[in-house]
C-alpha positions, 0 to 999 in steps of 0.5 A, a space after each residue: 500500500 503506497 503512502 498518500 498525502 491527505 489534506 485533513 482537518 483537526 475536528 477534536 482534541 483532548 488534553 487529559 494530562 499536562 503535555 499529553 494530547 489526543 487529536 482526531 482528524 478527518 480527511 478533506 478528500 479521499 478516505 484514509 486507507 491503512 492497516 492496524 499498527 501502521 503510522 503516519 507522518 504529520 506536517 503542520 507547515 501552513 505554507 505547504 501546498 501538497 505538491 512540492 517537497 514534503 515539509 518537516 514532519 513527525 511520525 505518530 502511530 494511528 490508534 483508531 480502527 482502520 474502519 473508522 472514517 477519522 484518524 486518532 493519534 496521541 502525542 506527548 510534548 517532548 521537543 520543539 516540533 511537538 511544542 509547536 503542535 501544542 501551540 498551533 493546532 486547534 479544532 479547525 486547523 488544517 494539516 497534511 497527513 502522509 500514510 500509511 507506513 510500517 508493517 508491525 502486524 503484517 510481518 510473519 508471526 503466530 496468532 496463538 498465545 501472542 504477547 503484547 507489551 506497551 508502556 504509556 502512549 505506546 499502547 496506541 498502535 495496539 489499539 488500532 488492532 484491538 478494536 479491529 475485527 482482525 483481532 478475533 484471529 488471535 487465540 489466547 492473546 496476553 496483554 501487558 500495559 504499564 502507566 504512571 498512574 491509574 488516571 493515565 489509563 485513558 483507554 478503558 473505552 477501547 479496551 472494554 471492547 476486548 472479549 474476556 478483557 479482565 482475563 487478557 490484560 495485566 495492568 502495571 501502575 508505577 505509583 502503586 505497583 511497579 514498572 512492567 515486569 519483563 522477567 515475570 512476563 517471560 516466565 508466564 509466556 516462555 520463549 516460543 511465543 511472539 512478543 510485540 513491544 511498543 513504548 519508549 525507545 529505551 524500554 523497547 531496547 531493554 525488553 528486547 535484550 532481556 527476552 533474547 538473553 532468555 532464549 526468545 529468537 529475535 525474529 519472534 520480537 516485533 516492534 516499530 522503532 521509528 521513534 
């Protein structure tokens, strides 16, 4: 699927916590086309006409269901570009989205006993799969999610749609429990299953290294490391 440019409008925004934003965009032309787990490039250059050289942009995972007409992303303000987004983007703002990119869930992998590990906003690419009918193909998935506090888990609505969600999902909260325990996750799931990891780059690096040291083949550990 070739990446295409979509002139888009910001139609909704929420700011549940300081410096964390969820944005919803609608296409002003053709319908968005992408698959679960893919990401986009967002350009906020008001001078760009959609024809010339692609301007400065940033990558963001799409957390919306590909069957939805609009696209949602969540971002944390961490650098100059995201600070500019925070200041500039309001409901009604026009932007350019270029998508899709990535092959996270289309790479070869087993859909039985699959392990999903996400830290913070790293959950977003998983949500695009969890809320899509294609997730029904996964047999006995195991989901491990880590947040700073219970309040930072603002994804209960999406997660509640999972069948047997209470049995599938293990939550970690840094303020009351601990960070995600990769040793415990390995002990429960072993070296033969596929592991999807999404979150801060350092977390991905450490978890990959730990799993490989425990005997998980590197090709059984999947992540998008574009950040």
